[in-house]
C-alpha positions as CSV (number, residue, x, y, z in Angstrom):
1,M,0.0,0.0,0.0
2,R,1.3,3.4,-1.0
3,L,1.1,6.5,1.1
4,D,-1.4,9.0,-0.2
5,D,-0.3,12.5,-1.0
6,L,-1.7,14.0,2.2
7,A,-0.2,11.3,4.5
8,F,3.1,11.7,2.7
9,R,3.1,15.5,3.2
10,Q,2.1,15.1,6.9
11,E,4.9,12.7,7.6
12,L,7.4,14.9,5.7
13,I,6.3,17.9,7.8
14,S,6.9,16.0,11.0
15,L,10.5,15.2,9.9
16,L,11.4,18.8,9.1
17,P,13.3,19.6,12.3
18,R,15.4,16.5,11.9
19,L,16.0,17.1,8.2
20,R,17.0,20.7,9.0
21,R,19.5,19.5,11.6
22,F,21.0,17.1,9.1
23,A,21.2,19.8,6.3
24,A,22.9,22.1,8.8
25,A,25.4,19.4,9.7
26,L,26.4,19.0,6.1
27,A,26.3,22.7,5.0
28,G,27.5,24.3,8.2
29,Q,25.7,27.6,7.5
30,R,22.0,28.3,8.3
31,E,21.2,29.9,5.0
32,L,22.9,27.3,2.9
33,A,21.2,24.5,5.0
34,E,17.8,26.1,4.5
35,D,18.4,26.2,0.8
36,L,19.5,22.6,0.8
37,L,16.5,21.5,2.8
38,Q,14.1,23.5,0.6
39,S,15.5,21.9,-2.6
40,A,15.4,18.4,-1.0
41,V,11.8,18.9,0.1
42,E,10.9,20.2,-3.3
43,R,12.5,17.1,-5.0
44,A,10.7,14.8,-2.6
45,L,7.3,16.4,-3.3
46,R,7.9,16.2,-7.0
47,N,8.9,12.5,-6.7
48,W,6.7,11.3,-3.8
49,K,5.1,8.6,-5.8
50,S,8.5,6.9,-6.2
51,F,8.8,6.5,-2.5
52,Q,8.7,2.8,-1.8
53,T,6.3,1.6,0.9
54,G,8.2,-0.2,3.6
55,R,11.2,2.2,3.5
56,R,11.7,4.7,6.1
57,L,10.8,8.2,4.9
58,D,13.5,9.8,7.1
59,S,16.2,7.6,5.5
60,W,14.9,8.5,2.0
61,M,14.9,12.2,2.9
62,F,18.4,12.0,4.4
63,K,19.6,10.4,1.1
64,I,17.9,13.1,-0.9
65,I,19.6,15.8,1.2
66,Q,23.0,14.2,0.9
67,N,22.6,13.9,-2.9
68,Q,21.5,17.6,-3.1
69,W,24.6,18.5,-1.0
70,I,26.8,16.6,-3.4
71,D,25.3,18.5,-6.3
72,V,25.9,21.8,-4.5
73,K,29.5,20.9,-3.9
74,R,30.0,19.8,-7.5
75,A,28.7,23.1,-8.7
76,Q,31.0,24.8,-6.2
77,V,28.5,27.4,-5.1
78,H,28.8,26.9,-1.4
79,A,30.5,29.3,1.0
80,P,33.1,28.3,3.7
81,V,31.7,26.6,6.8
82,E,31.2,29.1,9.6
83,G,29.2,27.1,12.1
84,I,25.8,25.9,13.0
85,D,23.6,28.7,14.1
86,G,20.4,28.6,16.2
87,L,21.5,26.3,18.9
88,D,20.9,28.3,22.1
89,A,21.9,27.1,25.5
90,V,19.7,27.9,28.4
91,G,20.7,28.2,32.1
92,E,19.3,29.2,35.4
93,D,21.6,32.1,36.1
94,G,24.0,34.3,34.3
95,R,27.0,32.2,35.2
96,R,25.5,29.0,34.0
97,I,24.3,30.7,30.8
98,V,27.8,31.9,30.1
99,E,29.3,28.5,30.9
100,A,26.8,26.7,28.8
101,R,27.3,29.0,25.8
102,D,31.0,28.6,26.1
103,E,30.7,24.8,26.2
104,L,28.3,25.0,23.2
105,R,30.8,27.2,21.3
106,V,33.6,24.7,21.9
107,A,31.4,21.8,20.9
108,R,30.3,23.7,17.7
109,R,33.9,24.4,16.8
110,A,34.9,20.7,17.4
111,F,31.9,19.6,15.4
112,N,32.6,22.0,12.5
113,A,36.3,20.9,12.5
114,L,35.2,17.3,11.6
115,P,35.1,16.2,8.0
116,E,31.7,16.3,6.4
117,E,31.3,12.5,6.4
118,Q,31.8,12.4,10.1
119,R,29.5,15.3,10.8
120,A,26.8,13.5,8.8
121,V,27.2,10.2,10.7
122,L,27.4,11.9,14.0
123,T,24.2,13.8,13.3
124,L,22.2,10.8,12.2
125,V,23.4,8.4,14.9
126,V,23.8,10.6,17.9
127,L,21.3,13.5,17.4
128,D,18.6,11.7,15.3
129,E,19.2,8.3,17.1
130,L,19.1,6.3,13.9
131,S,20.5,2.8,14.1
132,Y,23.8,2.1,12.3
133,A,21.8,0.2,9.7
134,D,19.4,3.1,9.0
135,A,22.3,5.6,8.9
136,A,24.1,3.4,6.5
137,E,21.1,3.2,4.3
138,A,20.5,6.9,4.4
139,L,24.2,7.6,3.5
140,G,24.5,4.8,1.0
141,V,27.5,3.3,2.8
142,P,28.2,-0.1,4.6
143,V,27.4,-0.3,8.3
144,G,31.1,-0.8,9.1
145,T,31.8,2.6,7.4
146,V,29.2,4.2,9.7
147,M,30.7,2.6,12.7
148,S,34.2,3.7,11.7
149,R,33.3,7.3,10.9
150,L,31.3,7.5,14.1
151,S,34.3,6.3,16.1
152,R,36.7,8.7,14.5
153,A,34.2,11.6,14.9
154,R,33.8,10.9,18.6
155,T,37.5,10.6,19.1
156,A,38.2,13.8,17.2
157,M,35.4,15.7,19.1
158,S,36.8,14.6,22.4
159,A,40.3,15.5,21.5
160,N,39.3,18.9,20.1
161,M,37.2,19.7,23.2
162,K,40.0,18.7,25.6
163,K,42.4,20.8,23.6
164,A,40.0,23.8,23.8
165,E,39.6,23.3,27.6
166,V,43.4,23.3,28.1
167,Q,43.8,26.4,26.0
168,G,41.0,28.1,27.9
169,R,42.7,27.4,31.2
170,L,46.0,28.7,29.9
171,E,44.3,31.9,28.7
172,I,42.8,32.5,32.2
173,Q,46.2,32.2,34.0
C-alpha cells in the first residue's frame, strides 16, 4: 500500500526539524542549510510517488539531502563553513548561561572541524538516534563505514574539546 499524498506530506512535515539539523550538519551555514532543505523537500514532493512503501521516509529524505549537497559541492556554489547557528543554550543564572554558551561554542567548533562525512554520521546516529543500519542506508555506505566514521568523529570531538579546555585554562592564567 502506498502513502497517499496527504499522508506523505504530513509525515514529511513532521520530519522537518530532523531534516533541517542534518542539512545544517552538512552545510554548516544556516542559510545554505535552509536552501539545501528546501530543494530536497521540493525534490521529494515532485517524486513522492517513487517513495517505496516499507522504506523509512527519514532515511529516504536524508539520502535526498545528501545527494543535493553533493550536487551543490560539484557546482562549487557553497561558501566556507562558519558554524551551526540557532542552537541556544539555556541556564538558570548568568554564570550558568555563560558557561553553557562557552561549552556549546567549543562543541560547535569541534563539530565543524570534523570532515563532512563524520558530521553527517554523528548527526544521524547521535542526534537523530538512527540505528547504524538506518544511517548506513541513508548515507549509502556499509554499516562498518558508519561505525568507523562515528568512532573517528567521537575521538576527534573529544580531543578537540579537551584541547580547547586546556587552551581556555591557559588563557585564564
